[in-house]
C-alpha positions in Angstrom: -11.8 -48.5 -76.3 -15.6 -49.6 -75.9 -16.5 -48.0 -73.2 -18.5 -44.5 -72.7 -22.2 -43.2 -74.0 -25.6 -42.7 -76.1 -28.9 -41.4 -74.8 -28.6 -39.1 -71.3 -31.6 -38.9 -70.4 -32.9 -37.4 -66.8 -30.1 -37.6 -65.0 -27.7 -34.7 -62.7 -24.7 -33.4 -61.8 -24.4 -32.5 -58.3 -24.1 -28.4 -58.0 -25.7 -27.9 -61.6 -28.2 -24.7 -61.9 -31.0 -23.7 -64.4 -28.6 -21.8 -66.1 -25.8 -24.4 -66.7 -23.7 -23.2 -64.1 -21.9 -26.0 -62.3 -19.3 -26.2 -59.5 -18.5 -29.7 -60.8 -14.8 -30.6 -62.0 -14.0 -31.4 -65.8 -12.1 -33.7 -66.8 -8.9 -32.2 -67.8 -7.5 -32.6 -71.4 -5.2 -31.2 -74.5 -6.6 -29.2 -77.1 -5.0 -30.0 -80.4 -7.4 -28.3 -82.7 -10.3 -25.8 -82.9 -13.1 -25.2 -85.6 -15.0 -22.6 -83.1 -17.4 -21.4 -86.1 -18.6 -25.4 -85.8 -17.8 -25.7 -82.0 -15.9 -29.1 -82.7 -13.0 -29.6 -80.9 -10.1 -32.5 -81.4 -9.0 -33.3 -77.8 -6.4 -35.7 -76.1 -7.5 -36.9 -72.2 -3.6 -38.2 -71.6 -5.6 -40.5 -68.9 -9.3 -40.8 -67.4 -10.0 -43.1 -64.8 -13.6 -44.3 -65.1 -16.0 -46.2 -63.4 -18.7 -48.2 -65.6 -22.1 -50.2 -65.1 -23.7 -52.1 -67.6 -26.8 -49.9 -69.1 -29.0 -53.4 -69.8 -31.6 -54.8 -68.4 -33.3 -52.2 -65.9 -31.7 -49.1 -68.0 -29.9 -45.7 -67.6 -31.5 -44.9 -64.3 -30.3 -48.4 -62.7 -26.9 -47.7 -63.7 -27.2 -44.1 -62.8 -28.1 -45.6 -59.2 -25.2 -47.8 -59.1 -22.8 -45.1 -60.2 -24.3 -42.5 -57.5 -24.0 -44.9 -55.1 -20.2 -45.9 -56.0 -19.2 -42.2 -55.6 -21.5 -41.4 -52.3 -19.6 -44.0 -50.1 -20.4 -47.7 -51.9 -16.4 -49.0 -52.3 -13.5 -49.5 -50.3 -12.6 -46.3 -49.1 -9.3 -44.9 -48.1 -8.5 -41.8 -47.5 -11.2 -39.2 -47.0 -12.1 -37.3 -50.0 -13.7 -34.0 -50.7 -17.9 -34.3 -51.7 -19.0 -31.9 -54.1 -22.4 -33.4 -54.8 -24.9 -32.5 -51.9 -27.5 -35.2 -52.7 -26.6 -38.7 -51.4 -28.6 -41.9 -52.6 -27.6 -44.5 -50.2 -30.8 -46.3 -49.6 -30.0 -50.1 -51.2 -31.2 -53.1 -48.7 -28.3 -54.0 -45.9 -26.4 -51.2 -46.9 -25.3 -49.6 -43.4 -23.3 -46.5 -42.5 -20.7 -48.2 -39.9 -19.4 -49.6 -43.7 -19.4 -47.0 -45.6 -16.1 -46.1 -47.4 -14.8 -42.7 -49.4 -17.0 -39.8 -51.0 -15.9 -38.9 -54.5 -16.5 -35.5 -56.3 -18.5 -36.3 -59.3 -16.9 -34.9 -62.1 -18.0 -33.8 -65.7 -19.4 -35.5 -68.4 -21.7 -38.1 -67.2 -20.3 -41.2 -70.0 -22.9 -43.4 -71.7 -22.2 -46.3 -74.9 -25.5 -47.7 -75.6 -23.8 -50.0 -78.8 -24.5 -53.6 -79.4 -22.6 -55.1 -77.0 -21.3 -52.5 -74.4 -24.2 -50.2 -73.5 -22.2 -48.7 -70.5 -22.4 -46.1 -68.4 -19.3 -43.9 -67.3 -18.5 -41.7 -64.4 -14.5 -40.3 -65.0 -12.9 -40.0 -61.4 -11.4 -36.6 -60.2 -8.3 -36.0 -61.9 -6.1 -37.3 -59.0 -7.3 -40.4 -59.1 -5.1 -43.4 -60.3 -6.2 -46.6 -61.0 -4.0 -47.8 -58.0 -5.8 -45.0 -55.6 -9.3 -45.5 -57.1 -11.0 -47.2 -54.2 -12.9 -50.2 -55.1 -16.3 -51.1 -55.8 -18.2 -53.2 -53.4 -21.0 -53.7 -55.9 -19.8 -56.7 -58.4 -21.8 -54.7 -60.9 -19.5 -51.4 -60.6 -15.9 -51.7 -62.9 -12.8 -49.7 -62.3 -11.0 -49.1 -65.7 -8.4 -46.4 -67.0 -8.3 -44.3 -70.5 -5.1 -43.5 -71.4 -3.9 -41.2 -74.7 -7.6 -40.9 -75.8 -8.1 -38.6 -78.6 -10.9 -37.7 -80.2 -13.0 -36.0 -82.4 -15.6 -33.7 -79.8 -19.1 -31.2 -81.3 -20.5 -29.0 -78.6 -24.5 -28.3 -78.7 -26.7 -26.9 -76.6 -30.9 -28.6 -76.2 -31.3 -32.0 -75.9 -29.5 -35.5 -76.2 -32.8 -36.3 -78.4 -32.1 -39.0 -81.2 -32.6 -36.2 -83.9 -30.3 -33.8 -82.2 -27.6 -36.2 -81.6 -28.0 -37.9 -85.0 -27.4 -34.0 -86.7 -24.9 -33.5 -84.7 -22.5 -36.9 -85.2 -23.2 -36.2 -89.5 -22.0 -32.9 -89.1 -18.6 -34.3 -87.0 -18.4 -37.5 -89.0 -18.7 -35.0 -92.1 -15.5 -32.6 -90.5 -13.7 -35.3 -89.4 -13.5 -36.7 -93.0 -13.0 -33.3 -94.0 -10.0 -33.1 -92.3 -7.5 -35.6 -92.9 -8.7 -38.1 -89.6 -9.7 -41.4 -89.5 -12.0 -42.6 -87.2 -11.2 -45.4 -84.9 -14.4 -45.7 -82.5 -18.0 -45.5 -82.4 -20.0 -41.9 -82.0 -20.5 -41.7 -78.0 -22.4 -39.0 -76.2 -21.4 -37.1 -73.6 -23.8 -34.8 -70.5 -22.5 -31.9 -68.2 -26.0 -30.6 -67.0 -28.9 -31.8 -65.1 -32.4 -31.3 -66.1 -32.7 -28.2 -64.2 -30.6 -26.8 -66.6 -32.5 -24.9 -69.3 -32.0 -26.9 -73.1 -30.9 -23.8 -74.7 -28.1 -23.5 -71.6 -27.2 -27.2 -71.8 -23.2 -28.5 -72.9 -23.6 -31.3 -74.5 -21.5 -33.4 -76.9 -20.9 -35.8 -79.4 -17.4 -37.3 -79.6 -16.0 -39.9 -81.9 -12.2 -41.6 -80.8 -9.6 -40.7 -83.7 -6.0 -43.0 -84.8 
């Protein structure tokens, strides 16, 4: 699958604190293998519904705003869904509260992919969402899709998702995959679990590579 991330900058997850604590739901997965020394896991995500938009043009900030507006009501809402994110950004020209759709709980991580030709940012929907029950976006730039049996090797690290830090941990992960008999299927992607108010040494960042 081509969706997912690269270069996590000034975006935040509702409920994050300066100490890295968060009440944001994390996408569930099955742990297949763990290397605690290197903080590497092999995981299988049975199913993830994601909403995505292109990071081309105005870049990451614009993409984040589009996706955040989607989860805070810019969709064709059905059943009411509790919103865990307290901050609502909804100032698009022409938008009215009369036609406001469902508010959707934010889920970690935020996913991005800056590979040539893909350049997508994605939000993961809560675990009880299916492709059929996820509200349809009213913005045509926002797309809903599903990842099934998404098997990845992931390395966790703190600090920032700077180019240098990502490159360092990507190399560690690529070498680990080769040494442990796995075959990479996709390109490295990045996942951010905390916002910029969290102290860098307490942040949870990851690089993930899809496996055969």
